[in-house]
C-alpha positions in Angstrom: 37.7 -32.4 -36.3 35.1 -30.4 -34.5 34.6 -28.2 -37.6 34.1 -31.3 -39.8 31.6 -32.8 -37.4 29.7 -29.6 -37.2 29.6 -29.2 -41.0 28.4 -32.8 -41.4 25.7 -32.2 -38.8 24.4 -29.0 -40.4 24.4 -30.7 -43.8 22.4 -33.6 -42.5 20.0 -31.2 -40.8 19.6 -29.2 -44.0 18.9 -32.4 -46.0 16.5 -33.8 -43.4 14.6 -30.5 -43.2 14.3 -30.2 -47.0 13.1 -33.8 -47.3 10.5 -33.3 -44.7 8.5 -30.8 -46.8 7.2 -31.1 -50.3 5.2 -29.0 -52.7 1.4 -29.3 -52.5 -0.2 -30.5 -55.7 -2.4 -27.5 -56.0 0.1 -24.9 -54.7 0.3 -21.6 -56.4 -2.1 -18.8 -57.5 -3.3 -15.8 -55.7 -6.2 -14.7 -53.5 -7.6 -11.1 -53.7 -9.8 -9.6 -51.0 -11.2 -6.1 -50.5 -11.5 -4.7 -47.1 -12.8 -1.3 -46.0 -9.7 0.5 -44.8 -5.9 0.4 -44.9 -3.9 -0.5 -41.8 -3.6 2.4 -39.4 -0.1 1.2 -38.3 2.5 -1.4 -39.3 3.8 -1.7 -35.7 2.1 -4.8 -34.4 2.1 -3.9 -30.7 0.1 -0.7 -31.5 -2.6 -2.5 -33.5 -6.1 -2.0 -32.2 -8.4 -2.2 -35.2 -9.8 -5.0 -37.4 -8.4 -3.8 -40.7 -4.8 -3.6 -39.5 -5.1 -7.0 -37.9 -6.6 -8.6 -41.0 -3.5 -7.7 -43.1 -0.7 -7.9 -40.5 -1.9 -11.3 -39.2 -0.6 -12.8 -42.5 2.9 -11.3 -41.9 3.5 -11.3 -38.1 3.1 -14.1 -35.6 3.0 -14.5 -31.8 3.7 -17.3 -29.4 0.3 -18.8 -30.1 -2.5 -18.3 -32.6 -6.2 -19.0 -33.2 -7.3 -21.8 -35.5 -9.7 -20.1 -38.0 -11.8 -23.3 -38.1 -12.8 -23.5 -34.5 -11.1 -20.4 -32.8 -9.1 -22.7 -30.5 -5.6 -21.8 -29.4 -2.9 -23.6 -31.2 1.0 -23.5 -31.1 2.7 -21.0 -33.3 6.2 -19.6 -32.5 5.9 -21.6 -29.3 5.8 -25.3 -30.1 4.2 -26.1 -26.7 3.6 -24.6 -23.3 3.0 -25.5 -19.7 0.7 -23.7 -17.2 1.4 -24.0 -13.4 -1.3 -25.4 -11.2 -2.1 -22.0 -9.8 -2.4 -20.5 -13.3 0.2 -17.9 -12.7 3.2 -19.2 -14.6 3.4 -19.9 -18.4 6.4 -21.7 -19.8 6.8 -21.6 -23.6 9.1 -23.8 -25.7 10.3 -21.6 -28.6 10.7 -23.4 -31.9 14.2 -23.6 -33.4 14.8 -22.8 -37.0 12.2 -20.0 -37.5 13.6 -17.3 -39.8 12.4 -13.7 -40.0 11.7 -12.5 -43.6 14.7 -11.4 -45.6 16.0 -7.9 -45.0 19.2 -6.0 -45.7 19.9 -5.6 -41.9 20.4 -9.4 -41.5 24.0 -10.2 -42.2 23.6 -14.0 -42.1 21.0 -16.6 -41.9 21.8 -17.1 -38.2 21.0 -13.4 -37.6 17.6 -14.0 -39.2 16.7 -16.8 -36.8 14.1 -16.0 -34.1 15.5 -16.3 -30.6 13.9 -16.2 -27.1 15.5 -12.7 -26.8 13.3 -11.5 -29.7 10.3 -12.6 -27.6 11.6 -10.8 -24.5 12.3 -7.7 -26.4 8.9 -7.6 -28.0 7.3 -7.8 -24.5 9.6 -5.0 -23.4 8.6 -2.8 -26.3 5.0 -3.5 -25.6 5.5 -2.2 -22.1 7.5 0.9 -23.2 6.0 4.3 -23.9 6.8 6.0 -27.2 8.4 9.4 -27.6 5.1 11.1 -26.8 4.7 9.2 -23.5 1.9 6.9 -25.0 1.8 3.2 -24.2 1.2 0.7 -27.0 -2.2 -1.0 -27.2 -0.5 -4.3 -26.2 0.4 -2.9 -22.8 -3.1 -2.0 -21.8 -4.7 -5.0 -23.5 -2.3 -7.7 -22.3 0.5 -6.8 -19.8 -0.6 -3.9 -17.6 -1.5 -5.1 -14.1 -1.2 -8.7 -15.5 2.4 -9.5 -16.1 4.7 -9.3 -13.0 6.9 -6.2 -13.3 5.3 -4.8 -16.4 4.0 -1.7 -14.6 7.4 -1.0 -12.9 9.1 -1.3 -16.3 6.6 0.9 -18.0 6.9 3.6 -15.4 10.7 3.5 -15.4 11.2 2.0 -11.9 12.8 -1.1 -13.3 15.2 -1.8 -16.3 13.8 -5.3 -16.8 10.4 -7.0 -16.5 10.6 -9.3 -13.4 7.9 -11.7 -14.7 9.8 -12.5 -18.0 12.6 -15.1 -17.8 14.7 -16.8 -20.6 16.3 -20.1 -20.2 17.8 -21.8 -23.3 14.9 -22.2 -25.7 12.3 -21.5 -23.1 10.6 -18.2 -22.0 8.6 -18.0 -18.9 5.9 -15.4 -18.1 4.6 -14.9 -14.6 1.3 -13.3 -14.0 0.1 -11.2 -11.0 -3.2 -13.0 -11.0 -4.8 -15.9 -12.8 -6.2 -15.0 -16.3 -8.1 -17.7 -18.1 -8.0 -15.5 -21.3 -4.2 -15.0 -21.3 -3.5 -17.4 -24.1 -6.4 -15.9 -26.1 -4.8 -12.5 -25.6 -1.4 -13.7 -26.6 -2.9 -14.8 -29.9 -3.8 -11.2 -30.7 -1.7 -9.5 -33.4 -0.5 -6.9 -30.8 1.5 -9.7 -29.1 3.4 -10.5 -32.4 7.2 -11.0 -32.2 9.6 -8.4 -33.6 13.2 -9.1 -34.5 15.8 -7.3 -32.3 17.9 -6.7 -35.4 15.1 -5.0 -37.2 14.1 -2.9 -34.1 17.7 -1.8 -33.5 18.0 -1.0 -37.2 14.9 1.3 -37.0 13.2 -0.8 -39.7 10.0 -2.0 -38.0 7.8 -0.2 -40.5 9.4 -2.5 -43.2 7.0 -5.2 -41.9 9.5 -8.0 -41.2 7.9 -11.0 -39.5 7.9 -14.7 -39.4 4.5 -15.3 -41.0 3.5 -17.3 -44.1 3.4 -14.2 -46.3 5.8 -11.3 -46.5 5.2 -7.7 -47.4 6.0 -7.0 -51.1 4.6 -3.5 -52.0 2.0 -0.9 -51.5 0.3 0.0 -54.8 -1.0 3.5 -54.9 -4.1 4.0 -57.0 -7.9 4.2 -56.8 -8.3 2.1 -54.9 -4.9 1.4 -53.3 -3.8 -2.2 -52.5 -1.1 -4.2 -50.8 0.6 -7.2 -52.2 1.9 -10.0 -50.0 4.1 -12.8 -51.4 4.7 -16.4 -50.2 7.4 -16.8 -47.6 9.6 -19.5 -49.1 11.3 -20.0 -45.7 8.1 -20.6 -43.7 8.7 -23.2 -41.0 5.4 -25.0 -40.9 4.0 -27.9 -43.1 0.5 -29.2 -43.4 -0.4 -32.6 -41.9 0.7 -34.4 -45.1 4.2 -32.8 -45.1 3.4 -30.1 -47.8 5.1 -26.8 -47.3 3.0 -23.9 -46.3 1.7 -21.5 -47.5 0.1 -22.9 -50.7 -0.6 -19.6 -52.3 2.0 -17.5 -54.2 0.4 -14.2 -53.1 -2.4 -12.5 -51.2 -3.6 -9.1 -52.4 -5.6 -6.7 -50.2 -7.6 -4.0 -52.0 -8.6 -1.1 -49.7 -12.1 0.1 -50.8 -14.6 1.6 -48.3 -17.5 1.6 -50.8 -19.4 -1.6 -50.6 -21.0 -1.2 -54.1 -17.5 -0.9 -55.6 -16.4 -4.0 -53.6 -19.4 -5.9 -55.0 -18.6 -4.8 -58.6 -15.1 -6.0 -58.2 -16.3 -9.3 -56.9 -18.9 -9.8 -59.7 -16.1 -9.0 -62.2 -14.0 -11.7 -60.5 -11.4 -9.1 -59.5 -11.6 -10.4 -55.9 -12.3 -13.9 -54.7 -14.6 -13.2 -51.8 -16.8 -10.5 -50.4 -18.0 -10.0 -46.8 -21.0 -7.7 -46.0 -23.0 -7.1 -49.2 -24.3 -3.6 -49.8 -27.8 -3.6 -48.5 -29.2 -2.0 -51.7 -28.0 -5.0 -53.7 -28.6 -8.1 -51.6 -31.9 -9.1 -53.2 -30.5 -8.6 -56.7 -27.3 -10.5 -55.9 -28.9 -13.5 -54.2 -32.1 -13.9 -56.3 -30.7 -12.6 -59.6 -27.8 -15.0 -59.6 -29.6 -18.0 -58.0 -28.2 -20.4 -60.6 -24.6 -19.5 -59.6 -25.4 -20.7 -56.0 -27.2 -23.8 -57.0 -25.6 -27.1 -58.1 -27.8 -27.6 -61.2 -27.7 -31.2 -62.6 -25.1 -32.1 -59.8 -22.6 -29.6 -61.3 -20.6 -27.6 -58.8 -21.9 -24.1 -58.1 -19.9 -21.1 -59.1 -20.5 -19.3 -55.7 -20.8 -20.4 -52.1 -22.7 -18.3 -49.5 -22.3 -18.2 -45.8 -24.5 -16.4 -43.3 -23.4 -16.5 -39.7 -23.6 -14.1 -36.7 -20.3 -12.3 -35.9 -18.8 -11.2 -32.6 -19.2 -7.7 -33.8 -21.2 -4.8 -32.3 -21.9 -1.5 -34.0 -22.5 1.4 -31.7 -22.1 5.0 -31.0 -20.2 6.2 -27.9 -20.3 9.5 -26.0 -17.3 11.6 -25.2 -17.5 11.6 -21.4 -15.2 14.7 -21.1 -18.1 16.7 -22.6 -19.9 18.2 -19.6 -23.3 17.7 -21.2 -22.7 13.9 -21.5 -21.5 13.6 -17.9 -25.2 13.7 -17.0 -26.6 10.2 -17.1 -30.1 11.4 -18.0 -28.8 13.1 -21.2 -27.2 9.8 -22.3 -30.3 7.8 -21.5 -32.4 10.4 -23.4 -30.3 9.9 -26.5 -30.7 6.1 -26.2 -34.5 6.3 -25.9 -34.7 8.7 -28.8 -33.4 6.1 -31.4 -36.0 4.1 -33.3 -33.9 1.0 -34.0 -36.7 -0.7 -35.9 -36.8 2.1 -38.4 -33.0 2.0 -38.6 -32.9 -1.7 -39.3 -35.8 -1.6 -41.8 -35.1 1.5 -43.8 -31.2 1.8 -43.6 -29.9 -1.6 -42.9 -32.6 -3.3 -45.0 -32.9 -6.0 -42.3 -29.3 -7.1 -42.8 -28.2 -7.7 -39.2 -28.1 -10.4 -36.7 -30.0 -8.5 -33.9 -30.8 -4.9 -33.3 -29.2 -3.1 -30.4 -31.5 -4.0 -27.6 -28.8 -5.4 -25.5 -25.4 -3.9 -24.6 -21.8 -4.1 -26.0 -21.6 -7.9 -25.9 -23.3 -9.5 -29.0 -26.2 -11.7 -27.9 -24.9 -14.9 -29.4 -25.7 -17.6 -26.8 -23.7 -20.3 -28.5 -20.5 -18.3 -28.1 -21.3 -17.1 -24.6 -23.1 -20.0 -22.9 -24.4 -19.1 -19.5 -24.2 -15.4 -20.1 -27.3 -13.6 -18.7 -28.4 -11.6 -21.8 -32.0 -11.2 -20.5 -30.9 -9.2 -17.5 -29.0 -6.8 -19.8 -31.9 -6.5 -22.2 -34.2 -5.7 -19.3 -32.2 -2.5 -18.5 -31.4 -1.5 -22.1 -33.3 0.9 -24.3 -36.1 0.7 -26.9 -37.7 3.6 -28.7 -39.6 5.9 -26.3 -39.7 9.5 -27.4 -41.8 10.7 -24.4 -39.4 9.3 -21.9 -36.4 10.7 -24.0 -37.9 14.2 -23.8 -38.7 13.9 -20.1 -35.2 12.8 -19.2 -33.7 15.6 -21.3 -35.9 18.2 -19.5 -34.9 16.7 -16.1 -31.3 17.2 -17.2 -32.0 20.9 -17.6 -32.5 21.0 -21.4 -36.3 21.2 -22.0 -37.0 20.6 -25.7 -33.3 20.8 -26.3 -33.1 24.4 -25.1 -29.6 25.4 -24.2 -28.0 22.1 -25.2 -26.3 23.3 -28.4 -25.4 21.2 -31.4 -23.7 17.8 -31.4 -20.8 16.7 -33.5 -21.0 13.1 -34.7 -17.7 11.7 -35.9 -17.8 8.6 -38.2 -15.7 7.0 -40.9 -17.3 7.3 -44.3 -18.7 4.4 -46.2 -22.1 3.5 -47.6 -23.7 2.2 -44.4 -22.0 4.4 -41.8 -23.0 7.5 -43.8 -26.6 6.4 -44.1 -26.8 5.5 -40.4 -25.3 8.9 -39.4 -27.9 10.7 -41.4 -30.7 8.7 -40.0 -29.4 9.2 -36.4 -29.2 13.0 -36.9 -32.8 13.1 -38.2 -34.2 11.1 -35.3 -32.3 13.0 -32.6 -33.6 16.3 -34.0 -37.2 15.0 -34.4 -37.3 13.7 -30.8 -35.0 15.9 -28.8 -34.8 19.0 -31.0 -31.0 18.9 -31.0 -29.0 19.5 -34.1 -26.5 16.8 -35.0 -23.7 17.8 -37.3 -22.4 14.7 -39.1 -18.7 14.8 -39.7 -17.3 12.0 -41.8 -13.6 11.2 -42.4 -11.3 8.3 -43.0 -11.2 5.5 -40.5 -7.7 6.5 -39.4 -8.7 10.2 -38.7 -11.9 9.2 -36.9 -10.0 6.7 -34.7 -7.3 9.3 -33.9 -10.0 11.9 -33.0 -11.8 9.4 -30.8 -8.6 8.7 -28.9 -8.0 12.5 -28.5 -11.7 13.1 -27.4 -12.0 15.4 -30.4 -15.7 15.2 -31.0 -19.0 14.7 -29.1 -20.3 11.3 -30.3 -18.4 8.7 -32.2 -19.3 5.8 -34.5 -17.5 2.6 -33.6 -17.7 -1.1 -34.0 -15.9 -3.7 -31.9 -15.0 -7.1 -33.3 -14.1 -9.5 -30.5 -10.5 -10.6 -30.1 -11.7 -13.9 -28.7 -15.0 -15.5 -27.6 -15.3 -14.0 -24.1 -17.3 -11.0 -22.8 -14.1 -9.5 -21.4 -12.8 -8.5 -24.9 -15.9 -6.2 -25.3 -16.3 -4.9 -21.8 -12.6 -4.0 -21.4 -13.4 -1.0 -23.8 -15.0 0.7 -20.8 -12.7 -0.2 -17.9 -12.0 3.0 -16.1 -8.4 2.3 -15.2 -7.6 2.3 -18.9 -8.2 6.0 -19.0 -5.0 8.1 -18.7 -4.9 10.5 -15.7 -3.5 13.2 -18.0 -6.4 14.3 -20.2 -4.1 15.4 -22.9 -2.9 11.8 -23.5 -4.5 9.5 -26.0 -7.0 7.0 -24.6 -6.7 4.1 -27.2 -8.8 1.5 -25.5 -11.4 3.3 -23.4 -12.0 6.0 -26.0 -15.1 7.3 -24.4 -13.1 7.9 -21.2 -15.9 6.3 -19.2 -15.3 5.7 -15.5 -17.9 3.8 -13.4 -16.6 2.3 -10.1 -19.5 -0.2 -9.9 -18.7 -1.5 -13.4 -15.0 -1.5 -12.7 -15.4 -3.5 -9.5 -17.6 -6.2 -11.1 -15.3 -6.3 -14.1 -12.3 -6.9 -11.9 -14.1 -9.6 -9.9 -15.0 -11.4 -13.1 -11.4 -11.3 -14.4 -10.2 -12.8 -11.1 -12.8 -15.5 -10.9 -11.5 -19.0 -10.7 -14.7 -20.6 -12.1 -15.9 -19.7 -15.6 -19.5 -19.7 -14.5 -18.8 -17.2 -11.8 -16.9 -15.0 -14.3 -19.8 -15.0 -16.8 -22.3 -14.1 -14.0 -20.1 -11.2 -12.9 -19.4 -10.0 -16.5 -23.2 -9.9 -17.1 -23.7 -7.9 -13.9 -20.9 -5.6 -15.0 -22.6 -5.1 -18.4 -26.0 -4.5 -16.7 -24.3 -1.7 -14.6 -22.8 -0.4 -17.9 -26.2 -0.1 -19.6 -27.9 1.4 -16.6 -25.3 4.2 -16.8 -24.6 4.0 -20.5 -21.6 5.4 -22.3 -22.9 3.9 -25.6 -25.9 3.6 -27.9 -25.9 0.0 -29.2 -27.2 0.0 -32.8 -27.0 -3.5 -34.2 -25.0 -6.7 -34.1 -23.6 -8.1 -37.3 -24.7 -11.2 -39.2 -22.8 -10.7 -42.4 -23.5 -12.5 -45.7 -20.2 -13.8 -47.0 -19.8 -15.1 -50.5 -16.7 -16.8 -52.1 -16.0 -18.4 -55.4 -16.3 -22.2 -55.0 -12.8 -22.8 -56.3 -11.3 -21.2 -53.2 -10.7 -24.1 -50.8 -9.9 -24.3 -47.1 -11.1 -20.7 -46.4 -12.9 -20.7 -43.0 -15.4 -18.2 -42.0 -15.8 -17.7 -38.2 -17.5 -15.5 -35.6 -14.5 -13.2 -35.3 -14.4 -12.6 -39.0 -10.8 -13.6 -38.9 -9.1 -14.7 -42.1 -5.9 -16.8 -42.3 -4.7 -17.7 -45.8 -1.7 -20.0 -45.2 -3.7 -23.2 -45.9 -6.0 -21.7 -48.6 -5.6 -22.9 -52.1 -7.6 -22.8 -55.4 -8.9 -25.8 -57.3 -11.9 -26.1 -59.6 -14.5 -28.8 -58.7 -15.1 -31.7 -60.9 -18.6 -33.1 -61.1 -17.3 -36.4 -59.7 -15.5 -34.8 -56.8 -18.5 -32.5 -56.0 -20.9 -35.4 -55.9 -18.6 -37.4 -53.7 -18.3 -34.7 -51.1 -21.9 -33.5 -51.1 -23.9 -36.6 -51.5 
């Protein structure tokens, strides 16, 4: 009798679930996008770069996510959550019926279903060192010193994480201190959930997640690409009950040459382009003006967006190099850079702001109440006389005895041109030779983590709209004690007790206004004793074919494709929407 009742219950549940979702009228089709670099890793907890996140975000999911429209936190694997009054305890309700993507290791549909234990395991893995003794990015970014028991678990003093509890369909996380950005951090791809079956089967590199798209294949070629296919078992519907995602596939093409990206876009081999090559902006925008205009009320072929991004381009010093341990040397290098010339001659004025601030992009609407003026007051403009004076005071008059400098950067049109201009300016002002050493993004990132170089090119895209996500790159306690270990977050290995103290006070502040005031003081201390040379802040031009609907551009340059679809505009529809 029990078996019959259970069978009828499951059948009714299956029927009700299938009847709740329907196919969207304009479902189908494919989106193709070119990005500069391939993912550096397929293990989500280790992801610490924009390119990996852009791809894996379509495949893997965490407890919560960011809405690409407004960057607000929304439910994902957790259908809801509660936060205790003291802000220390987070209780998440895990959705039922979420299935991991198909894989040979799953012996039944029930073994595919995501369970609270998968969440617990994912946190344990994030707090576990690998075979080389290195911690994943997720540990330093999210759990270290933040989740009760995480440090003890990581250091082998405990076999479980005290701050993680499972009860039925709920998982509770207890923090050591209040963290107003904790949900934002949990939305990061490094907090994505891994299947226990997949992990135990040593198949994490097969990219098995719960996301709207599943990994299909890597295509080798020039350039290489990755194909993602629609997850037919995806658990979410849109507001009208249509099953998600709408698209049949998403294709990422990996091409670090912007001119080639533009050629692909103009030939309609891709559907959107971000960051036009500076040499072609005028020709693209003025030469194709009719494609952007809605002549005679007809829909345009192309739509352009131009908004500031939470993205800073900068060079950082290797603080293990004895020469750069001297603050006057680092200040001299900062004063030696003519950013106006860089912006005019190399960037062709395609930026949001030049680097006259610090690491946090000076976008007031995203950081309301942040004291950007105080940071600009202690930052650096071009002053060759002061640069030479500081270098002489450091013991290297006219560059004598300093030796050459190795500049590591990842090769593409802009980064190569900027590196060349930087080398020329440093030689002209300080009489120091800069050897420019270009490589792939993956190699440059690895060398930076190993401190294998003198100065490194970098760019940081905010994980969320808070100064913490930028300033955390220079938190001294992220630097491993063992100098032979990789330093993934604080790659410059910068340690400044004044900065660290202010940064910690800001993180622990109860009031947001107090936190912002302290973060700005911390950044001021950072720039008075600079580990970086800020170069520019991005304000990318983004162009998309007008038949691509529901694609949202945002300050984090984060793309989510599960609600994107393609539909040509009719004149009637276009007039109705735009008039």
